[in-house]
C-alpha positions in Angstrom: -2.1 0.3 39.7 -2.6 0.8 43.4 0.2 -0.2 45.8 0.2 -1.5 49.3 3.0 -2.2 51.8 4.9 -5.3 52.8 7.1 -4.0 55.5 9.1 -1.2 53.9 8.3 -2.5 50.4 5.6 -1.0 48.1 4.0 -3.6 46.0 1.3 -3.6 43.3 -2.0 -5.0 44.6 -1.8 -7.6 41.8 1.5 -9.6 41.7 2.9 -12.2 39.4 3.4 -15.7 40.6 6.3 -17.2 38.8 5.7 -20.9 39.5 5.1 -21.7 35.8 8.5 -20.5 34.7 11.0 -23.2 34.0 8.7 -26.1 33.5 5.4 -24.9 31.8 7.1 -21.9 30.2 10.5 -21.7 28.6 12.8 -18.7 28.7 11.1 -17.0 25.7 7.6 -17.5 27.1 8.8 -16.2 30.5 10.1 -13.1 28.9 6.8 -12.3 27.2 4.9 -12.8 30.5 7.3 -10.7 32.5 7.3 -7.8 29.9 3.5 -7.8 29.9 3.4 -7.7 33.7 5.8 -4.7 33.8 3.8 -2.9 31.1 0.6 -3.6 33.1 1.9 -1.9 36.2 2.8 -5.1 38.1 5.9 -4.6 40.2 5.7 -7.6 42.5 7.3 -10.9 41.3 7.1 -13.9 43.5 9.2 -17.0 42.8 11.0 -19.8 44.8 14.1 -21.8 44.5 12.1 -25.0 44.1 10.0 -23.7 41.1 11.3 -25.4 38.0 14.2 -26.7 40.2 15.8 -23.3 40.0 14.9 -22.4 36.4 12.1 -20.1 37.5 14.6 -17.9 39.2 17.0 -18.2 36.3 14.4 -17.3 33.6 12.9 -14.5 35.7 16.3 -12.9 36.4 17.2 -13.1 32.7 13.8 -11.7 31.7 14.0 -8.7 34.1 17.6 -7.9 33.0 18.2 -4.1 33.3 14.6 -3.6 34.6 15.5 -5.4 37.9 15.5 -2.0 39.7 11.8 -1.5 38.8 10.5 -4.5 40.7 10.0 -5.9 44.2 11.6 -9.3 43.8 10.5 -12.1 46.2 11.8 -15.6 46.4 11.6 -18.5 48.9 13.8 -21.2 50.4 13.2 -24.2 52.6 11.3 -26.8 50.6 13.3 -29.8 49.4 15.4 -29.2 46.4 17.3 -32.5 47.0 18.5 -34.5 50.0 21.1 -31.9 50.9 19.3 -28.7 50.0 16.3 -28.3 52.2 15.1 -26.9 55.5 15.7 -23.8 57.6 19.1 -24.4 59.2 21.2 -21.2 59.2 24.1 -22.8 57.3 21.8 -24.0 54.5 19.7 -20.8 54.2 22.8 -18.7 53.7 23.9 -21.0 50.8 20.3 -21.1 49.5 20.3 -17.3 49.3 23.6 -17.2 47.4 22.3 -19.8 45.0 19.1 -17.8 44.4 21.1 -14.5 43.9 23.2 -16.2 41.3 20.2 -17.6 39.4 18.3 -14.3 39.6 21.4 -12.3 38.5 21.0 -9.8 41.4 22.9 -8.7 44.5 19.8 -8.7 46.8 16.3 -10.1 47.3 13.6 -7.7 48.3 11.5 -10.2 50.2 13.1 -13.5 51.3 10.6 -16.0 52.6 10.8 -19.3 54.5 8.7 -21.5 52.2 7.4 -23.9 54.9 8.0 -24.3 58.7 10.9 -26.6 59.7 10.1 -28.4 62.9 13.7 -29.5 63.3 15.1 -26.0 63.5 14.3 -23.5 66.3 12.7 -20.5 64.6 15.0 -18.2 66.6 18.0 -19.8 64.8 16.5 -19.2 61.4 15.5 -15.6 62.2 19.0 -14.9 63.5 20.6 -16.0 60.3 18.0 -14.1 58.2 18.8 -11.0 60.3 22.4 -11.3 59.4 21.5 -11.4 55.7 19.3 -8.2 56.1 22.2 -6.4 57.9 24.5 -7.5 55.1 22.3 -5.8 52.6 21.5 -9.1 50.7 17.9 -9.1 51.8 15.6 -6.1 52.4 12.7 -7.8 54.2 11.9 -11.4 55.4 8.7 -13.3 55.3 7.2 -16.8 55.7 4.8 -19.1 54.0 2.4 -21.8 55.1 2.6 -20.7 58.7 -0.2 -21.1 61.3 -1.2 -18.3 63.6 0.6 -20.0 66.5 3.8 -20.3 64.4 3.5 -16.6 63.5 3.2 -15.6 67.1 6.1 -17.9 68.0 8.3 -16.2 65.4 7.4 -12.8 66.6 8.3 -13.7 70.2 11.7 -15.0 69.0 12.8 -11.8 67.5 15.6 -10.0 69.4 15.8 -6.2 70.0 16.4 -4.4 66.7 16.5 -7.6 64.7 14.6 -8.3 61.4 11.2 -9.8 61.9 8.8 -11.5 59.5 6.8 -8.8 57.7 4.5 -11.1 55.7 3.0 -14.5 55.5 2.0 -16.2 52.2 -0.8 -18.8 52.6 -3.5 -20.2 50.4 -6.6 -18.1 50.4 -9.6 -17.8 48.0 -13.4 -17.8 48.0 -13.2 -21.6 48.1 -10.4 -21.9 50.6 -11.2 -19.8 53.7 -8.9 -21.4 56.2 -7.0 -18.1 57.0 -10.2 -16.7 58.4 -10.0 -19.0 61.4 -7.0 -17.3 62.9 -4.2 -16.3 60.5 -5.8 -13.1 59.2 -6.5 -11.9 62.8 -2.9 -12.7 63.8 -1.7 -10.6 60.8 -3.7 -7.6 62.0 -2.5 -8.1 65.6 1.2 -8.5 64.6 1.2 -6.0 61.7 1.9 -8.6 59.0 1.0 -8.4 55.4 -0.9 -11.3 54.0 -0.1 -12.6 50.5 -2.7 -15.1 49.2 -1.6 -17.8 46.8 -4.0 -19.9 44.6 -6.4 -17.0 44.5 -8.3 -18.5 41.7 -8.5 -22.0 43.2 -6.4 -23.5 40.4 -8.7 -21.9 37.7 -12.0 -22.7 39.3 -12.7 -19.0 39.9 -11.9 -18.0 36.3 -15.3 -19.1 35.1 -14.2 -21.9 32.8 -15.9 -24.5 34.9 -19.6 -24.1 34.6 -22.7 -26.1 35.5 -24.0 -28.2 32.6 -21.0 -27.5 30.4 -18.2 -30.0 29.5 -14.9 -29.6 31.2 -12.5 -27.5 29.1 -9.6 -29.4 27.5 -6.1 -29.0 28.8 -7.0 -27.9 32.3 -4.5 -28.5 35.1 -7.0 -30.0 37.6 -6.2 -33.7 37.9 -8.9 -36.3 38.6 -9.1 -37.0 42.3 -7.1 -33.9 43.3 -8.2 -31.5 46.0 -9.3 -28.9 43.5 -11.2 -31.4 41.4 -13.1 -32.4 44.5 -14.2 -28.8 44.8 -16.3 -29.1 41.6 -19.4 -30.4 43.4 -22.9 -29.7 42.4 -23.2 -27.3 45.3 -20.1 -25.4 44.4 -21.0 -25.3 40.7 -24.3 -23.7 41.8 -22.3 -21.2 43.8 -20.1 -20.4 40.8 -23.3 -19.6 38.8 -24.4 -17.2 41.5 -21.0 -15.6 41.7 -20.9 -15.2 37.9 -24.4 -13.6 38.0 -23.3 -11.3 40.8 -20.2 -10.1 38.9 -21.9 -9.8 35.5 -24.7 -7.7 37.0 -21.9 -5.2 37.9 -20.2 -5.5 34.5 -17.4 -7.6 35.9 -16.1 -11.2 35.5 -15.8 -14.0 38.1 -12.1 -13.5 38.0 -12.5 -9.8 38.8 -14.6 -10.8 41.7 -12.0 -13.3 43.0 -9.3 -10.6 43.1 -11.5 -7.8 44.4 -12.9 -10.0 47.2 -9.4 -10.9 48.4 -8.2 -7.2 48.2 -11.2 -6.2 50.4 -9.5 -7.9 53.4 -7.2 -5.3 55.1 -4.2 -7.6 55.8 -4.0 -8.6 52.1 -1.1 -6.7 50.4 -1.0 -8.3 46.9 -2.8 -11.1 45.1 -0.3 -13.2 43.3 -1.5 -15.4 40.4 0.5 -17.2 37.7 0.1 -16.6 34.0 0.9 -18.6 30.9 0.5 -15.7 28.4 0.6 -11.9 28.2 -3.2 -12.0 27.8 -3.6 -13.7 31.1 -1.3 -11.1 32.8 -3.3 -8.2 31.4 -6.6 -9.9 32.5 -5.3 -10.4 36.1 -3.9 -6.8 36.2 -7.3 -5.4 35.1 -9.0 -7.1 38.0 -7.4 -4.6 40.5 -9.8 -1.8 39.8 -13.0 -3.1 41.4 -13.6 -2.1 45.0 -16.3 -4.0 46.7 -18.7 -2.3 49.1 -19.4 -3.7 52.6 -22.9 -4.7 51.4 -21.4 -6.5 48.4 -19.0 -8.5 50.6 -21.9 -9.5 52.8 -23.8 -10.7 49.7 -20.8 -12.7 48.5 -20.4 -14.3 51.8 -24.0 -15.4 51.7 -23.2 -17.2 48.4 -20.0 -18.8 49.7 -20.1 -18.9 53.5 -16.8 -18.3 55.3 -15.3 -19.7 58.4 -14.9 -16.7 60.7 
């Protein structure tokens, strides 16, 4: 599988989102998914302390075992674990990292990400503490998530000479969520940041299981009244039919198209998607081989207009 860079890290262009581990998948199910990902050439594993209230990290670390050295391991901190464990204060983030290292069973994290901005803590304070962790060898690179373009620029301006800086931002991005096209993708190019899209399949909408004139599949995660459920309008279902036809005319699936379209954007380093089974992992990994032409991208944007 092709690789791209996140700072000094080389990551597979398809990564594994580990948010299912610890609540939708038990330890045995996690191990099967992790093994399938490694066998498929995926080396980028993205988790967070909050996933499964710590169990995602625990199960992932256990599943990797001796193969830890083969992967680029990313985790996050900052979202509320409980009333004491939350935010981006230096004292807390140091403890949050130690807790993550213990759960993951490793002595360092390759990419340590601030999961969400903390308006109560100056970003310079957070960056200073993260720089200490990089210099101590406990973190290789640092990144952020759910940041606006202005917040990215503020963080860049707060970095001292020779200090660690954010090398990536992880925000939601898909054919049906184009918000990063307003400013964030351009900021990534200006600042030299890698962009990591989450929810690349719009919570399953871009897998092809929701089709016009067909009953909703049983056991789907989209809840009535949720943001994703509201995307299933007649207009969007028409767009899905057109996207499916576009992909199938080129011997690909809608899921292939969702991944390929994201990877056609230069700042995107790796598309991370969760998986509940080895089969899903292999399907996601197989989507990495389709490279869209400029003409094909224009045609796709006619079907699903962007915001740029």
